[in-house]
Steps between C-alpha positions, in 0.01 A plus 500: 500500500770555242860586575767587248864452593781611272831326560808641331738224605415176316676289764254629763198412285510128571544555874205742516287272281563200726427708808170628362391157377515375860221739596147363481298634208791669322523457125798618299409664169799581285479784254773505241406827336677831507368753752486876441405725791347206686286383208565239231636668187221355282252720691678811370500354149123446513443853633712636214295303245180633655634857488586463133149374423328808647342745260441874542133434573608291802688793655393793715680828548706577808246770587208254477692243702562740790140624480383139536738443794373816675139390451574154640678646803199722568262205456701279735537777760125569494430135595675537835 
């Protein structure tokens, strides 16, 4: 099980870290990267790179997208 705790007050960090380390099986993993909307910022950078690499042939129209979604909803509903 993974648990993420964000601590704004740096003075509280050491207290919470010591408290958690006393629990059996707990491992502290520090991440020193910037978070954006709950995700590391490098994730957004990679998504942006991927988006820039897409070509027109990789795209579908909005109409085709919603047609596909409707077909999948019908397919999933018919399995019930």
